[in-house]
LOMAR-933791 format. One record per residue: residue number from 1; x, y, z of N, C-alpha, C in turn. Coordinates in pm, 1 decimal, m for minus. Last residue first. Example, Ala and Ser with C-alpha at 12.3 -4.5 7.8 and 13.67 -1.06 7.14 Angstrom:
num; n_u; n_v; n_w; ca_u; ca_v; ca_w; c_u; c_v; c_w
2; 1285.0; m225.0; 708.0; 1367.0; m106.0; 714.0; 1290.0; 3.0; 787.0
1; 1319.0; m569.0; 780.0; 1230.0; m450.0; 780.0; 1320.0; m330.0; 780.0
***
This chain:
num; n_u; n_v; n_w; ca_u; ca_v; ca_w; c_u; c_v; c_w
86; 1279.8; m2333.4; 685.1; 1137.5; m2294.6; 743.7; 1062.0; m2416.5; 750.2
85; 1531.7; m2361.9; 545.3; 1498.0; m2366.5; 743.4; 1372.5; m2362.9; 754.5
84; 1464.2; m2361.9; 256.6; 1516.4; m2403.9; 291.1; 1489.5; m2469.8; 467.8
83; 1513.4; m2029.7; 267.2; 1389.2; m2143.7; 290.7; 1445.3; m2223.5; 328.2
82; 1751.0; m1943.9; 311.2; 1627.3; m1937.6; 535.7; 1450.7; m1982.5; 427.9
81; 1890.2; m2042.0; 99.3; 1907.6; m2136.5; 304.6; 1804.8; m2098.9; 423.4
80; 1789.5; m1910.3; m104.7; 1773.2; m2075.7; m92.4; 1784.9; m2106.6; 76.4
79; 1861.0; m1641.5; 22.1; 1759.8; m1699.7; 56.7; 1627.1; m1838.2; 27.7
78; 2184.6; m1708.6; m15.6; 2051.5; m1694.8; 139.4; 1917.1; m1688.9; 85.3
77; 2175.4; m1807.6; m203.5; 2209.3; m1882.0; m141.6; 2130.8; m1799.4; m1.7
76; 2083.7; m1580.7; m383.3; 1982.2; m1654.5; m390.8; 2046.3; m1754.3; m295.3
75; 2186.3; m1244.0; m215.5; 2187.4; m1393.6; m327.7; 2111.7; m1458.0; m279.6
74; 2117.4; m958.1; m110.7; 2036.0; m1087.4; m163.4; 2077.9; m1094.7; m245.2
73; 2295.4; m974.3; 258.0; 2338.4; m935.1; 121.2; 2180.9; m1041.4; 5.8
72; 2066.6; m1012.4; 508.4; 2168.9; m1019.4; 441.2; 2237.7; m945.9; 339.5
71; 1947.9; m915.2; 865.9; 1997.6; m847.4; 738.8; 2052.7; m907.4; 691.5
70; 1762.1; m1021.9; 1155.4; 1875.3; m1065.5; 1141.3; 1871.4; m1008.1; 918.5
69; 1579.2; m886.9; 1321.8; 1566.6; m887.6; 1210.5; 1697.5; m860.2; 1138.7
68; 1626.5; m656.6; 1563.8; 1583.4; m787.0; 1579.3; 1549.3; m857.7; 1469.6
67; 1586.8; m318.0; 1374.5; 1610.9; m415.2; 1476.4; 1576.5; m493.7; 1565.2
66; 1723.0; m283.1; 1036.6; 1624.9; m314.1; 1112.4; 1644.7; m388.7; 1294.1
65; 1960.2; m95.9; 885.1; 1895.7; m252.6; 1007.2; 1777.4; m200.5; 1072.6
64; 2092.6; m34.9; 603.1; 2046.9; m22.1; 731.4; 1998.5; m139.5; 773.7
63; 2288.0; 0.0; 373.4; 2317.3; m132.8; 500.7; 2236.3; m100.4; 636.0
62; 2304.6; 11.2; 73.4; 2182.3; 39.8; 157.4; 2223.3; m44.7; 248.7
61; 2403.8; m40.1; m187.6; 2518.3; 35.6; m111.9; 2457.4; 131.7; 15.9
60; 2291.9; m299.2; m278.6; 2397.9; m329.5; m210.8; 2464.1; m198.4; m199.9
59; 1967.3; m255.4; m127.4; 2009.4; m259.5; m195.3; 2149.1; m250.0; m140.0
58; 1801.9; m424.5; 48.2; 1767.9; m415.1; m73.1; 1835.0; m338.7; m178.2
57; 1874.6; m688.4; 254.3; 1936.0; m554.3; 202.8; 1879.2; m553.4; 58.6
56; 1642.5; m880.3; 415.2; 1787.1; m861.7; 244.9; 1745.5; m720.3; 244.9
55; 1546.1; m1083.9; 667.0; 1573.7; m941.3; 592.6; 1658.7; m948.2; 481.6
54; 1319.3; m1301.3; 717.3; 1493.3; m1289.4; 683.0; 1496.4; m1120.9; 643.7
53; 1157.1; m1449.9; 1028.0; 1235.2; m1374.0; 910.7; 1363.6; m1359.7; 887.0
52; 901.9; m1680.1; 1151.9; 1122.9; m1677.8; 1111.8; 1085.8; m1574.9; 1025.0
51; 707.6; m1606.0; 1384.4; 726.7; m1704.8; 1205.1; 907.3; m1574.7; 1281.1
50; 542.5; m1520.8; 1577.8; 609.2; m1645.4; 1581.6; 694.7; m1753.0; 1486.8
49; 358.1; m1363.2; 1527.5; 316.3; m1457.7; 1461.0; 441.8; m1626.4; 1510.5
48; 491.6; m1164.6; 1644.6; 395.1; m1170.2; 1761.9; 335.1; m1326.6; 1701.1
47; 652.0; m1096.4; 1403.4; 705.4; m1139.2; 1523.0; 675.9; m1216.4; 1662.3
46; 508.8; m1062.1; 1244.7; 518.4; m1173.7; 1215.0; 600.3; m1257.8; 1323.3
45; 359.9; m793.6; 1320.2; 308.7; m880.6; 1333.3; 448.6; m1091.5; 1348.3
44; 620.0; m690.9; 1270.1; 589.0; m680.8; 1430.9; 471.3; m801.9; 1455.3
43; 685.6; m634.5; 1039.5; 771.9; m740.2; 1091.6; 706.4; m810.6; 1252.8
42; 418.4; m514.0; 949.6; 458.1; m659.6; 971.4; 511.9; m671.3; 977.6
41; 484.0; m253.6; 1055.7; 412.1; m367.3; 1133.7; 392.2; m486.5; 1123.5
40; 747.8; m204.1; 955.2; 765.4; m216.5; 1067.7; 642.2; m341.0; 1118.3
39; 542.9; m109.6; 733.7; 672.6; m254.7; 691.9; 715.8; m341.3; 827.0
38; 354.6; 83.0; 743.0; 316.5; m26.5; 730.0; 452.4; m175.4; 755.2
37; 608.4; 257.5; 832.6; 556.0; 248.4; 981.1; 425.5; 41.7; 928.6
36; 929.6; 331.1; 765.1; 818.2; 273.2; 705.6; 718.9; 211.1; 815.3
35; 1177.2; 382.8; 914.8; 1039.3; 496.7; 851.4; 875.6; 466.5; 874.3
34; 1340.0; 244.9; 817.0; 1331.2; 357.9; 903.4; 1195.3; 372.2; 968.9
33; 1242.2; 156.5; 546.6; 1202.7; 66.7; 648.1; 1281.9; 179.6; 785.8
32; 1480.6; 344.3; 337.4; 1328.7; 426.3; 416.2; 1268.6; 257.5; 532.5
31; 1673.5; 212.3; 370.4; 1642.6; 363.0; 450.8; 1516.4; 350.7; 415.7
30; 1578.8; m102.5; 382.4; 1624.0; m39.1; 303.6; 1633.7; 110.9; 423.0
29; 1502.1; m470.1; 323.6; 1456.7; m357.7; 423.0; 1582.7; m244.2; 288.6
28; 1208.6; m715.2; 254.2; 1344.6; m593.4; 157.8; 1366.0; m517.5; 289.6
27; 1199.4; m1002.2; 435.4; 1180.0; m766.5; 461.2; 1244.5; m782.9; 402.9
26; 1016.5; m1261.7; 446.4; 1093.9; m1230.1; 367.1; 1090.7; m1026.7; 431.9
25; 878.4; m1503.5; 681.3; 790.3; m1291.6; 633.0; 1059.6; m1350.3; 520.4
24; 688.0; m1796.0; 721.7; 841.8; m1696.3; 690.3; 818.3; m1632.9; 647.7
23; 502.7; m1921.0; 645.5; 581.0; m2010.1; 706.0; 723.5; m1939.4; 682.1
22; 146.7; m1863.9; 606.2; 320.5; m1825.6; 589.2; 418.2; m1883.2; 672.9
21; m95.2; m1813.6; 748.0; m52.6; m1865.7; 677.5; 135.2; m1867.8; 644.4
20; m12.5; m1563.1; 908.1; 4.2; m1710.3; 994.1; m36.0; m1793.3; 927.6
19; 25.1; m1376.3; 677.7; 135.6; m1380.7; 788.1; 155.6; m1559.6; 820.2
18; m242.3; m1334.3; 601.4; m85.9; m1451.3; 451.3; m59.8; m1400.4; 608.6
17; m386.9; m1233.7; 861.4; m403.9; m1385.1; 770.3; m342.1; m1436.2; 700.8
16; m213.5; m1002.9; 903.4; m210.2; m1112.8; 1001.3; m291.5; m1225.6; 944.0
15; m337.2; m894.6; 688.9; m221.6; m855.3; 662.5; m154.4; m1036.5; 745.2
14; m597.8; m852.0; 752.3; m576.1; m954.5; 613.7; m367.8; m961.7; 601.1
13; m583.8; m723.0; 941.2; m640.1; m821.5; 946.0; m611.4; m844.0; 798.0
12; m487.1; m480.0; 803.6; m428.7; m522.8; 873.8; m468.8; m615.4; 911.7
11; m748.7; m349.9; 616.7; m618.4; m471.6; 628.7; m495.2; m500.6; 698.3
10; m895.9; m331.3; 818.8; m924.1; m404.2; 788.3; m802.8; m488.2; 719.7
9; m790.7; m78.8; 946.4; m777.9; m241.1; 1034.0; m839.4; m315.5; 959.6
8; m583.7; 114.2; 706.2; m717.1; 41.2; 773.0; m663.0; m111.0; 937.4
7; m354.8; 290.0; 699.0; m371.6; 201.9; 692.3; m479.9; 133.2; 797.7
6; m427.2; 578.2; 420.2; m375.1; 572.4; 552.5; m373.2; 435.3; 524.7
5; m106.1; 612.5; 182.4; m295.5; 640.6; 211.8; m284.4; 575.0; 355.0
4; 140.9; 698.1; 126.7; m0.4; 812.7; 115.1; m106.7; 782.5; 150.5
3; 259.6; 448.5; 107.7; 272.1; 553.4; 269.1; 139.3; 630.0; 286.2
2; 22.5; 254.4; m32.7; 68.6; 353.9; m48.5; 121.6; 381.4; 80.4
1; 61.3; m87.3; 37.3; m18.5; 15.9; 5.4; 72.0; 134.1; 11.5
***
């Protein structure tokens, strides 16, 4: 969803349902993640639902971190290893 649109309760319910049905969450992390309310909420939701989370740096020159998210460079091996760990 656009950050210009307010997040509605119904949106959060749909996202939580999808997270519950998932084995894990891959979050693309960039400098914008530090202020992205929707992304922060999705990550917190995954933590509450006890899902494994992998952060992937969205850009090679942007190494920002989100607290509590193990973030790695974008490589197929990193993604494959995460998926195989689920």
